[in-house]
Each structure stands twice: as structure tokens, then as C-alpha cells.
C-alpha positions in Angstrom: 101.7 128.3 94.3 104.0 127.1 91.6 107.5 128.4 91.0 108.3 129.9 87.8 111.7 129.1 86.1 112.4 131.4 83.2 115.5 131.8 81.0 116.3 133.7 77.9 117.4 131.3 75.0 118.0 131.6 71.2 116.9 129.1 68.6 119.9 127.6 66.6 120.5 125.6 63.6 120.5 121.9 64.3 121.1 119.7 61.3 118.3 120.5 58.8 116.0 121.8 61.4 116.2 124.1 64.4 116.8 123.4 68.1 116.8 125.0 71.5 118.6 123.5 74.5 116.6 122.6 77.5 118.9 123.9 80.4 119.3 121.8 83.7 117.2 124.3 85.7 114.3 124.2 83.1 114.6 120.4 82.9 114.6 119.8 86.6 111.6 122.2 87.0 109.6 120.5 84.3 110.8 116.9 85.6 112.3 116.3 82.2 115.0 113.5 81.7 117.1 111.9 79.2 115.0 109.7 77.1 111.4 111.1 78.2 109.1 110.8 75.2 107.3 114.1 74.8 104.8 115.7 72.6 105.3 119.0 70.8 102.2 121.0 70.0 101.8 124.6 68.5 99.3 126.5 70.5 98.2 130.1 70.2 101.0 131.6 72.1 103.9 129.5 71.1 105.0 126.0 71.4 104.1 123.6 74.1 106.2 120.6 75.4 104.5 117.8 77.4 105.7 114.4 78.7 104.2 111.5 76.7 105.0 108.7 78.8 108.0 107.4 80.8 111.6 107.5 79.9 112.8 104.5 78.0 115.8 102.8 79.7 118.9 101.8 78.2 120.1 98.3 78.5 122.7 99.5 80.9 120.1 101.3 83.1 117.8 98.0 82.9 121.0 95.7 84.0 121.8 98.3 86.7 118.3 98.1 88.1 118.2 94.3 88.0 118.2 92.7 91.5 118.5 88.8 91.3 116.9 88.6 94.8 113.7 90.7 93.8 113.4 89.2 90.2 113.5 85.5 91.1 117.4 84.6 91.0 119.4 83.5 88.0 117.1 83.5 84.9 119.3 80.6 83.2 119.8 77.9 85.7 122.1 75.0 84.7 120.5 72.5 87.0 116.7 71.8 88.0 115.9 74.5 90.8 112.4 73.3 91.6 109.8 70.6 90.7 110.5 70.5 87.0 109.4 67.3 85.4 112.4 65.5 83.8 
């Protein structure tokens, strides 16, 4: 059985369009995160938001996740590090 999270919200003006804030409890229950690509679809009973892939990481997030031990050490070695042909 799935837990349902429900909140009452109001559509607001946002620039030249309309917007609804996705609150933290809704985002958590839907597994939504900042940067997650979604599709927005008009369905018979309303509007449906669905994940459309994995979140795009910022450069800061990519650098934070980089592990030199896991990814083969320094990318720009200043001297030969293996059996390079000179």
C-alpha cells in the first residue's frame, strides 16, 4: 500500500506564466530533487508531473563526487606515470 501525501496549494503568477511550489514533503514523497528533469502532461483529471531522467549535476557536485583513488589518480600528470613511449 502506498502512502499518500496531499497538500492544498494555490497557483501563483510566476513571470509571464503560472507556478506552483512543490513543498518538501511532496518532493520527498515523489523522489523529486533539484535539477531533476521532468515531463509535464495534461491528463483527463489535471496535470501529471513525471521524472524524465536523472538530475543533472552542477560542476560543484561533480567535483565533490570526484575520488582520485577511484578515478585513476591525477588527470594531468607532469611526468610519465606508466609505459608511455617517449
